[in-house]
C-alpha positions as CSV (number, residue, x, y, z in Angstrom):
1,X,114.8,28.1,105.2
2,X,115.5,31.6,103.7
3,X,119.0,31.8,104.7
4,X,119.6,28.4,102.9
5,X,118.2,29.6,100.1
6,X,120.4,32.6,100.0
7,X,123.3,30.5,100.9
8,X,122.8,28.3,98.0
9,X,122.3,31.5,95.6
10,X,125.2,33.0,96.7
11,X,127.2,29.5,96.2
12,X,125.6,29.5,92.8
13,X,126.8,32.5,91.6
14,X,130.3,32.1,92.7
15,X,130.3,28.9,91.0
16,X,129.0,30.9,87.8
17,X,131.7,33.6,88.3
18,X,134.5,30.7,88.5
19,X,133.3,28.7,85.3
20,X,132.9,32.2,83.4
21,X,136.6,33.1,84.1
22,X,137.7,29.7,83.7
23,X,136.2,29.6,80.1
24,X,137.1,32.9,79.4
25,X,140.6,31.8,80.0
26,X,140.5,28.9,77.9
27,X,139.2,31.0,74.9
28,X,141.9,33.3,75.2
29,X,144.5,30.7,75.2
30,X,142.7,29.0,72.1
31,X,142.7,32.5,70.1
32,X,146.1,33.0,71.0
33,X,147.3,29.7,69.4
34,X,145.2,30.4,66.4
35,X,146.5,34.0,65.9
36,X,150.0,32.6,66.4
37,X,149.3,29.8,63.8
38,X,147.9,32.6,61.5
39,X,150.6,34.9,61.9
40,X,153.3,32.2,61.7
41,X,155.2,34.1,64.5
42,X,155.3,32.2,67.8
43,X,156.4,35.6,69.6
44,X,152.8,37.2,68.6
45,X,151.2,34.1,70.4
46,X,153.3,34.0,73.4
47,X,152.6,37.8,73.8
48,X,148.7,37.5,73.7
49,X,148.8,34.8,76.1
50,X,151.1,36.4,78.4
51,X,148.9,39.7,78.4
52,X,145.9,37.6,79.0
53,X,147.2,35.8,81.9
54,X,148.5,39.2,83.5
55,X,145.1,40.7,82.9
56,X,143.4,37.9,84.5
57,X,145.8,38.1,87.4
58,X,145.2,41.8,87.8
59,X,141.4,41.4,87.8
60,X,141.7,38.3,90.2
61,X,144.0,40.2,92.6
62,X,141.7,43.3,92.2
63,X,138.9,41.8,93.1
64,X,140.2,40.0,96.3
65,X,141.4,43.3,97.5
66,X,137.9,45.0,97.6
67,X,136.5,42.5,99.5
C-alpha cells in the first residue's frame, strides 16, 4: 500500500517536471518570436531560439548523465 503511494508520487513529480520543461520551451519560443518582431530582425529571434534549445538540451542531457 505504501509503495503504491510512493510510486504514484514519483510518477506525479516526473510528470510535473516534464510539463514544466515543455511549458518553459513554449514560453521561450513565444518570447523569441516576440523579440524578433520587436527588433525587426529575424536573426536575433533565431539566435534566441537556438540558444534556448541548446540550453534545454544541455540541461536534459546533464540530468540523464547524473542518474
